[in-house]
Biopython code that builds the backbone (N, CA, C, O; Angstrom):
import numpy as np
from Bio.PDB.StructureBuilder import StructureBuilder

atoms = [
    (1, "MET", "N", (18.031, 1.201, -2.572)),
    (1, "MET", "CA", (16.681, 0.515, -2.297)),
    (1, "MET", "C", (16.499, -0.623, -3.326)),
    (1, "MET", "O", (16.154, -0.408, -4.487)),
    (2, "LYS", "N", (16.806, -2.099, -2.718)),
    (2, "LYS", "CA", (16.465, -3.484, -4.080)),
    (2, "LYS", "C", (14.896, -2.885, -4.137)),
    (2, "LYS", "O", (14.083, -2.493, -3.300)),
    (3, "ARG", "N", (14.931, -3.038, -5.614)),
    (3, "ARG", "CA", (13.648, -3.085, -5.557)),
    (3, "ARG", "C", (13.645, -4.501, -5.913)),
    (3, "ARG", "O", (14.693, -5.125, -6.078)),
    (4, "MET", "N", (11.770, -5.337, -6.107)),
    (4, "MET", "CA", (11.165, -6.217, -6.076)),
    (4, "MET", "C", (10.738, -6.829, -7.626)),
    (4, "MET", "O", (10.861, -5.918, -8.445)),
    (5, "THR", "N", (10.399, -7.756, -8.091)),
    (5, "THR", "CA", (9.265, -8.343, -8.815)),
    (5, "THR", "C", (8.306, -8.670, -8.693)),
    (5, "THR", "O", (7.638, -8.861, -7.676)),
    (6, "SER", "N", (7.964, -8.853, -10.353)),
    (6, "SER", "CA", (5.754, -8.656, -9.927)),
    (6, "SER", "C", (5.753, -10.229, -9.553)),
    (6, "SER", "O", (4.725, -10.614, -8.995)),
    (7, "LYS", "N", (7.061, -11.475, -9.851)),
    (7, "LYS", "CA", (6.639, -12.290, -8.948)),
    (7, "LYS", "C", (7.374, -12.883, -7.662)),
    (7, "LYS", "O", (7.144, -14.018, -7.242)),
    (8, "GLN", "N", (8.643, -11.645, -6.846)),
    (8, "GLN", "CA", (8.876, -12.107, -5.794)),
    (8, "GLN", "C", (7.799, -10.933, -5.093)),
    (8, "GLN", "O", (7.697, -11.079, -3.875)),
    (9, "ILE", "N", (6.981, -9.788, -5.676)),
    (9, "ILE", "CA", (6.210, -9.134, -4.627)),
    (9, "ILE", "C", (5.225, -9.982, -4.705)),
    (9, "ILE", "O", (4.962, -10.189, -3.520)),
    (10, "GLU", "N", (4.218, -10.861, -5.587)),
    (10, "GLU", "CA", (3.323, -12.320, -5.209)),
    (10, "GLU", "C", (3.759, -12.863, -4.102)),
    (10, "GLU", "O", (2.716, -13.409, -3.742)),
    (11, "VAL", "N", (4.154, -12.994, -3.688)),
    (11, "VAL", "CA", (5.233, -14.678, -3.053)),
    (11, "VAL", "C", (5.350, -14.057, -1.415)),
    (11, "VAL", "O", (5.156, -14.565, -0.311)),
    (12, "GLU", "N", (5.770, -12.696, -1.883)),
    (12, "GLU", "CA", (5.535, -11.941, -0.357)),
    (12, "GLU", "C", (4.679, -11.510, 0.441)),
    (12, "GLU", "O", (4.398, -11.272, 1.616)),
    (13, "ALA", "N", (4.248, -11.486, -0.981)),
    (13, "ALA", "CA", (2.260, -10.994, -0.476)),
    (13, "ALA", "C", (0.790, -12.173, 0.010)),
    (13, "ALA", "O", (-0.387, -12.002, 0.325)),
    (14, "GLY", "N", (1.731, -13.391, -0.171)),
    (14, "GLY", "CA", (1.138, -14.489, -0.300)),
    (14, "GLY", "C", (1.454, -14.989, 1.279)),
    (14, "GLY", "O", (0.563, -15.447, 1.994)),
    (15, "ARG", "N", (3.344, -14.783, 1.875)),
    (15, "ARG", "CA", (3.400, -14.573, 3.395)),
    (15, "ARG", "C", (3.036, -13.252, 3.922)),
    (15, "ARG", "O", (3.892, -12.450, 4.298)),
    (16, "ILE", "N", (2.266, -13.109, 3.941)),
    (16, "ILE", "CA", (1.378, -11.052, 4.559)),
    (16, "ILE", "C", (0.355, -12.163, 4.642)),
    (16, "ILE", "O", (0.427, -13.078, 5.463)),
    (17, "PHE", "N", (-0.596, -12.028, 3.747)),
    (17, "PHE", "CA", (-1.182, -12.789, 3.457)),
    (17, "PHE", "C", (-2.258, -13.858, 4.037)),
    (17, "PHE", "O", (-3.477, -13.812, 4.200)),
    (18, "GLY", "N", (-1.616, -14.493, 4.192)),
    (18, "GLY", "CA", (-1.388, -16.184, 2.985)),
    (18, "GLY", "C", (-3.262, -16.172, 2.488)),
    (18, "GLY", "O", (-4.074, -15.263, 2.321)),
    (19, "ALA", "N", (-3.336, -17.739, 2.385)),
    (19, "ALA", "CA", (-4.794, -17.919, 1.541)),
    (19, "ALA", "C", (-5.511, -17.033, 0.626)),
    (19, "ALA", "O", (-5.633, -17.242, -0.580)),
    (20, "SER", "N", (-6.095, -15.779, 1.429)),
    (20, "SER", "CA", (-6.856, -15.246, 1.168)),
    (20, "SER", "C", (-6.281, -14.118, -0.109)),
    (20, "SER", "O", (-7.020, -13.621, -0.958)),
    (21, "TRP", "N", (-5.451, -13.984, -0.041)),
    (21, "TRP", "CA", (-3.886, -13.589, -1.666)),
    (21, "TRP", "C", (-3.838, -14.482, -2.313)),
    (21, "TRP", "O", (-4.409, -13.946, -3.263)),
    (22, "LYS", "N", (-3.586, -15.724, -2.756)),
    (22, "LYS", "CA", (-3.365, -16.733, -2.496)),
    (22, "LYS", "C", (-4.991, -16.910, -3.694)),
    (22, "LYS", "O", (-4.815, -16.616, -4.876)),
    (23, "LYS", "N", (-6.090, -17.271, -3.347)),
    (23, "LYS", "CA", (-6.984, -17.706, -3.263)),
    (23, "LYS", "C", (-7.743, -15.987, -3.957)),
    (23, "LYS", "O", (-8.868, -16.144, -4.432)),
    (24, "ARG", "N", (-7.370, -14.987, -3.994)),
    (24, "ARG", "CA", (-7.875, -14.074, -4.324)),
    (24, "ARG", "C", (-8.361, -14.175, -5.743)),
    (24, "ARG", "O", (-7.444, -14.593, -6.450)),
    (25, "GLU", "N", (-9.647, -13.909, -6.536)),
    (25, "GLU", "CA", (-10.183, -12.610, -7.592)),
    (25, "GLU", "C", (-9.674, -12.693, -9.035)),
    (25, "GLU", "O", (-10.533, -12.562, -9.907)),
    (26, "LYS", "N", (-8.473, -12.880, -9.396)),
    (26, "LYS", "CA", (-6.538, -11.872, -10.349)),
    (26, "LYS", "C", (-7.952, -11.265, -11.137)),
    (26, "LYS", "O", (-9.076, -11.753, -11.252)),
    (27, "SER", "N", (-7.443, -10.157, -11.552)),
    (27, "SER", "CA", (-7.896, -8.621, -12.442)),
    (27, "SER", "C", (-7.316, -8.630, -13.099)),
    (27, "SER", "O", (-6.442, -9.448, -13.383)),
    (28, "ASP", "N", (-7.756, -7.292, -13.771)),
    (28, "ASP", "CA", (-6.789, -6.085, -14.571)),
    (28, "ASP", "C", (-6.539, -4.678, -13.919)),
    (28, "ASP", "O", (-6.774, -3.598, -14.461)),
    (29, "GLU", "N", (-6.008, -4.882, -12.628)),
    (29, "GLU", "CA", (-6.300, -3.641, -11.745)),
    (29, "GLU", "C", (-4.800, -3.295, -11.495)),
    (29, "GLU", "O", (-4.628, -4.159, -10.635)),
    (30, "SER", "N", (-3.963, -2.876, -11.564)),
    (30, "SER", "CA", (-2.951, -2.759, -11.244)),
    (30, "SER", "C", (-2.335, -3.432, -9.623)),
    (30, "SER", "O", (-2.764, -2.966, -8.568)),
    (31, "LEU", "N", (-1.296, -4.565, -9.653)),
    (31, "LEU", "CA", (-0.666, -4.322, -9.026)),
    (31, "LEU", "C", (-0.785, -3.572, -7.380)),
    (31, "LEU", "O", (-1.176, -4.013, -6.299)),
    (32, "SER", "N", (-0.479, -2.827, -7.627)),
    (32, "SER", "CA", (-0.120, -1.760, -5.758)),
    (32, "SER", "C", (-1.496, -1.886, -5.992)),
    (32, "SER", "O", (-1.743, -3.008, -5.548)),
    (33, "LYS", "N", (-2.890, -1.252, -6.565)),
    (33, "LYS", "CA", (-4.046, -1.356, -6.063)),
    (33, "LYS", "C", (-4.590, -3.112, -5.684)),
    (33, "LYS", "O", (-5.109, -3.351, -4.593)),
    (34, "GLN", "N", (-4.381, -4.231, -6.742)),
    (34, "GLN", "CA", (-5.305, -5.151, -5.164)),
    (34, "GLN", "C", (-4.042, -5.721, -4.735)),
    (34, "GLN", "O", (-3.928, -6.944, -4.825)),
    (35, "LEU", "N", (-2.508, -4.637, -4.020)),
    (35, "LEU", "CA", (-1.900, -5.439, -2.715)),
    (35, "LEU", "C", (-3.424, -4.037, -1.471)),
    (35, "LEU", "O", (-4.112, -4.375, -0.508)),
    (36, "GLN", "N", (-3.322, -2.456, -2.246)),
    (36, "GLN", "CA", (-4.464, -1.622, -1.379)),
    (36, "GLN", "C", (-5.283, -2.473, -0.659)),
    (36, "GLN", "O", (-4.920, -2.784, 0.475)),
    (37, "LYS", "N", (-6.668, -3.056, -1.250)),
    (37, "LYS", "CA", (-7.327, -3.832, -1.673)),
    (37, "LYS", "C", (-7.310, -4.790, -0.347)),
    (37, "LYS", "O", (-8.173, -4.904, 0.524)),
    (38, "ALA", "N", (-5.887, -5.523, -0.497)),
    (38, "ALA", "CA", (-5.972, -6.216, 0.433)),
    (38, "ALA", "C", (-5.727, -5.420, 1.563)),
    (38, "ALA", "O", (-6.756, -5.456, 2.239)),
    (39, "ILE", "N", (-5.076, -4.884, 1.980)),
    (39, "ILE", "CA", (-4.468, -4.072, 3.082)),
    (39, "ILE", "C", (-6.132, -3.403, 3.916)),
    (39, "ILE", "O", (-6.336, -3.379, 5.130)),
    (40, "ASP", "N", (-6.896, -3.032, 3.055)),
    (40, "ASP", "CA", (-8.508, -2.684, 3.381)),
    (40, "ASP", "C", (-8.884, -3.620, 4.507)),
    (40, "ASP", "O", (-9.087, -3.569, 5.720)),
    (41, "GLU", "N", (-8.874, -5.035, 2.925)),
    (41, "GLU", "CA", (-9.939, -5.424, 4.415)),
    (41, "GLU", "C", (-8.972, -7.088, 4.632)),
    (41, "GLU", "O", (-9.211, -8.268, 4.377)),
    (42, "ALA", "N", (-8.014, -6.444, 5.137)),
    (42, "ALA", "CA", (-7.322, -7.535, 6.798)),
    (42, "ALA", "C", (-7.035, -6.696, 7.355)),
    (42, "ALA", "O", (-6.748, -5.527, 7.098)),
    (43, "ASP", "N", (-7.138, -7.589, 8.622)),
    (43, "ASP", "CA", (-6.036, -6.620, 9.796)),
    (43, "ASP", "C", (-5.581, -7.474, 10.576)),
    (43, "ASP", "O", (-5.877, -8.355, 11.384)),
    (44, "LEU", "N", (-4.568, -6.811, 9.965)),
    (44, "LEU", "CA", (-3.077, -6.811, 9.326)),
    (44, "LEU", "C", (-2.083, -6.400, 11.163)),
    (44, "LEU", "O", (-2.959, -5.719, 11.695)),
    (45, "PRO", "N", (-0.971, -6.456, 12.155)),
    (45, "PRO", "CA", (-0.142, -6.652, 13.217)),
    (45, "PRO", "C", (0.591, -5.673, 12.006)),
    (45, "PRO", "O", (0.675, -5.901, 10.799)),
    (46, "LYS", "N", (1.059, -4.565, 12.751)),
    (46, "LYS", "CA", (1.732, -3.791, 12.622)),
    (46, "LYS", "C", (2.909, -3.778, 11.235)),
    (46, "LYS", "O", (3.144, -3.070, 10.256)),
    (47, "GLN", "N", (3.369, -4.873, 11.787)),
    (47, "GLN", "CA", (4.738, -5.571, 11.517)),
    (47, "GLN", "C", (4.581, -5.579, 9.462)),
    (47, "GLN", "O", (5.126, -5.156, 8.443)),
    (48, "LYS", "N", (3.644, -6.240, 9.864)),
    (48, "LYS", "CA", (3.190, -6.936, 8.290)),
    (48, "LYS", "C", (2.361, -6.439, 7.554)),
    (48, "LYS", "O", (1.925, -7.080, 6.598)),
    (49, "LEU", "N", (1.881, -4.961, 7.876)),
    (49, "LEU", "CA", (1.312, -4.204, 7.255)),
    (49, "LEU", "C", (2.484, -2.912, 7.138)),
    (49, "LEU", "O", (2.379, -1.924, 6.411)),
    (50, "GLU", "N", (3.569, -3.220, 8.035)),
    (50, "GLU", "CA", (4.478, -1.298, 6.980)),
    (50, "GLU", "C", (5.233, -3.003, 5.826)),
    (50, "GLU", "O", (5.315, -2.675, 4.642)),
    (51, "MET", "N", (5.650, -4.362, 6.053)),
    (51, "MET", "CA", (5.547, -5.315, 4.614)),
    (51, "MET", "C", (5.017, -4.683, 3.933)),
    (51, "MET", "O", (5.545, -3.805, 3.250)),
    (52, "ALA", "N", (3.562, -5.037, 3.949)),
    (52, "ALA", "CA", (2.540, -5.056, 2.754)),
    (52, "ALA", "C", (2.994, -3.353, 2.065)),
    (52, "ALA", "O", (3.006, -3.255, 0.838)),
    (53, "LYS", "N", (3.307, -2.229, 2.832)),
    (53, "LYS", "CA", (3.399, -0.941, 2.405)),
    (53, "LYS", "C", (4.749, -1.276, 1.186)),
    (53, "LYS", "O", (4.951, -1.038, -0.005)),
    (54, "TYR", "N", (5.372, -1.874, 2.176)),
    (54, "TYR", "CA", (6.578, -1.239, 0.919)),
    (54, "TYR", "C", (6.138, -2.240, 0.106)),
    (54, "TYR", "O", (5.505, -1.554, -0.696)),
    (55, "LEU", "N", (5.943, -3.958, -0.472)),
    (55, "LEU", "CA", (5.091, -4.491, -1.830)),
    (55, "LEU", "C", (4.268, -3.476, -2.345)),
    (55, "LEU", "O", (3.950, -3.701, -3.513)),
    (56, "ILE", "N", (3.724, -2.230, -1.784)),
    (56, "ILE", "CA", (3.354, -1.205, -2.908)),
    (56, "ILE", "C", (4.112, -0.107, -2.973)),
    (56, "ILE", "O", (4.570, -0.141, -4.115)),
    (57, "GLU", "N", (4.408, 0.581, -2.585)),
    (57, "GLU", "CA", (5.874, 0.785, -3.354)),
    (57, "GLU", "C", (6.158, 0.117, -4.442)),
    (57, "GLU", "O", (5.645, 0.251, -5.553)),
    (58, "CYS", "N", (7.200, -0.796, -4.023)),
    (58, "CYS", "CA", (7.848, -1.760, -4.519)),
    (58, "CYS", "C", (6.580, -2.032, -6.613)),
    (58, "CYS", "O", (6.799, -1.557, -7.727)),
    (59, "ALA", "N", (5.854, -2.631, -6.286)),
    (59, "ALA", "CA", (4.991, -2.618, -6.876)),
    (59, "ALA", "C", (4.599, -1.206, -8.454)),
    (59, "ALA", "O", (4.778, -1.501, -9.636)),
    (60, "GLY", "N", (4.029, 0.330, -7.932)),
    (60, "GLY", "CA", (4.963, 1.362, -8.002)),
    (60, "GLY", "C", (5.584, 1.253, -9.060)),
    (60, "GLY", "O", (5.019, 1.728, -10.044)),
    (61, "ASP", "N", (6.256, 0.932, -9.162)),
    (61, "ASP", "CA", (8.300, 1.114, -9.511)),
    (61, "ASP", "C", (7.576, 0.396, -10.479)),
    (61, "ASP", "O", (7.520, 1.149, -11.451)),
    (62, "LEU", "N", (6.723, -1.137, -10.858)),
    (62, "LEU", "CA", (6.158, -1.859, -11.587)),
    (62, "LEU", "C", (4.943, -1.306, -12.871)),
    (62, "LEU", "O", (4.610, -1.419, -14.051)),
    (63, "ASP", "N", (4.630, -0.624, -11.512)),
    (63, "ASP", "CA", (3.696, 0.199, -13.018)),
    (63, "ASP", "C", (3.680, 1.651, -14.355)),
    (63, "ASP", "O", (2.761, 1.729, -15.170)),
]
sb = StructureBuilder()
sb.init_structure("model")
sb.init_model(0)
sb.init_chain("A")
sb.init_seg("    ")
for serial, (resi, resn, name, xyz) in enumerate(atoms, 1):
    if name == "N":
        sb.init_residue(resn, " ", resi, " ")
    sb.init_atom(name, np.array(xyz, "f"), 0.0, 1.0, " ", f" {name:<3s}", serial, name[0])
structure = sb.get_structure()
């Protein structure tokens, strides 16, 4: 399974969450926690939800 860099994860998250991800307040939390928070706040279709969960897995490898 190919893993992603943090920059790649940021770009893909922008595609999934749109403006809400790009305009979010940057914090010191890990990328995986930021992604989980974005998932909790968004009402995503099943396909995008699965993509976001994969990004969390990839981000977990970076932590």
